N, C-alpha and C positions, 0 to 999 in steps of 0.2 A: 689199439689206436693210441698214438702219441700226440697229445694236444698240449701245446705250450703257450703260456703268456710270457712274452719277453718284456721286461719291465725295467725302467730306469729313467733318470732325469735326462733332459736334453744334453747331448754331448757324451753320454755314457758309453756309446759304442754299440747301441742296439742294431743299427743298420748293418754294420760290419759283421757282427756276430750272427745275425739272423741269416745272412747269406751263407755262412759256413754251416750253420745248423741245417738249413734247407738242403744244401748239397749232400751232407753226410747222411741225414736221416730221411731224405726223400719226402719232405713235408710240403704242404701247400701253404704259401705265404698269404695271409689275409691282412692287408693294411687298410684300416678304415678310410684313411685319406685317399688311397688309390681307388677304393671301391666307390667313395663319394664322387670323385672326379670322373670315373668311368661311367657311372650311371647318369651323372649330370650331362656329360658329353653325349651319351647315347639317348638322352631325353626319355629315359624310362619313367614309368609312373612314380616309382620311389625316388628316382633322381630328381624329378621335377618337384616332388614334395620336399625333399631335403634342401633343394635350391631355394624354395620359397622361404624357408627359415633362415638360410644363410644370407639371402639378399636383404633380410631385415636386420642382419647383425645378431641373430639369435642362434643359440646352440640347437643342433638337430636333436629332437627328443629321442630318448633311449629306445622307445618302441620302433621308431623309424630306422634307427641304426641297427637294431637287432634284426629287423626284417631284411635289411640289405645284407647283413651277414648270413642270415638263413638262406637267402637266394644264392649267395656265393658258395656256401657249403654244399648246397643241393647240386651244384654244377660238378661236384667231384665225389660221386658216390663210392668210388673205389680207393679214395685217398687213404694213405697210411697214417695220416694225421695232419694237424694244422698248427701253424704258428700264428698267434694273434698279436698283431703289431698295432699299437695305438688304441687298443680296447682290451679289457675294460679300463676306464679312467676313473670310475667312481664305484663305491660298494653296491649301489643299486644296479649298475651295469653288470657287475660281477654276478650278482644274484640272477639277473635276467639271462646272462650267458649260461649259467649253470642249469637253469630251467630248460633252455633251448637244447643244450647238449644232452640233458637227461632224456628228453623226448627222442633223441637219436641214439639212445642207449650207450652214451659215452660221457666223458667228463674231462675237465682240465686235469692233466697228469701232473704238471709242475708249473709253478710260477718261478721263473728265473729272473732275479733282480740283479742288475749290474750296479754295484755300489761304488761311487766315485766321489772323492772329496770335492766340495764346491769350488775351491780355487782351481783344481785341475779341470773341472767342467768349463769354467770360464776361459781358461787357456785353450782348451780344445776347440771351443766354439769360435773363438777369435781366429784361430788358425784355419778352421773350416771355412770361415767367411772369406779368407784370402784365396782359397783354392776352389770354392764352389760358387762364389758370387752371391751367396744367400745373405741378403741385407739384414735379416732377423738375427744373424749370428755376429754381426759387426758392431752393434750398438750395445755397450755395457748395460745401459738401463733396460733395454729389451731383454737381454740375457738374464739379468737379475729378476725381472718380472716373470719370465718363463720358469726359472728355477723356483721362485716363491710360489707360483701357481701350482707347480708340480708338488712341492712340499705340503701345501695347504690342501689341495683337492685330490691329487692322485696317489700320493704316498700312503694314505690310509687303506688303500686297496690291499696292500701287503698283509694287513691284519686279517682281512677276510680269508685270504689263502693260508695264512699261518694257522688260523683256527682249524683249518682242514688238514693241516700238516702237509701242505703242498708248496710252501714257500721256501725257496733256497736263495740266499744272498751270496753273490759271487763278487769278490773284490775285482773291480774293473780297472786295475792298474797293472802295468807290466806289458809284455808283448801281446799282440793279437793272438798268437798261437798258445801262449800260456793261459790266457783267459779262456780261450776255446777249450783247452784241455780240462780246465776246471769245470766248465759247463758240461762237457761230455761225461765227466765222472758222475754227475747227477743224472743226466739223461740215460746213461747206460744202465741205471738201476731199474728202469721201467720194464 
């Protein structure tokens, strides 16, 4: 089973590359944001619980997020693997994901991190704001806050996977196809 954590700051190209990875390797895409929205809209017990935290402006606790992921993974018993998008965001979440996957007799195969210089991230996000209408991509202060939050809270997760020798940094500059080729060189080792 091929299980990937696709990692990188806002604007690194995770969405673009995840689509290509999913298509080539026939993986199931698990986006925590999509899972939250689907469960909240469907008014599932876990969705209502997650919403109760979100309505108070609080982060959804890791154990609730893991239960939502477990529920989604269980829906795909014959999957060739999964690509985790937006999770884990912290080292405790990475530890919880490892424990959950271990119970299913599998593990994270690779963490692929798209490394992009900060100036390029800002340029990409501003361009994306013009084409997607995402307000959070249009404000330079919001962009900087998102990058700072990533660097402070999420970037340390790479140390977790580096210690397991599963971390691979990919330069996220160049053409979409060149970046994808570099990712495939790592994934084809599995």
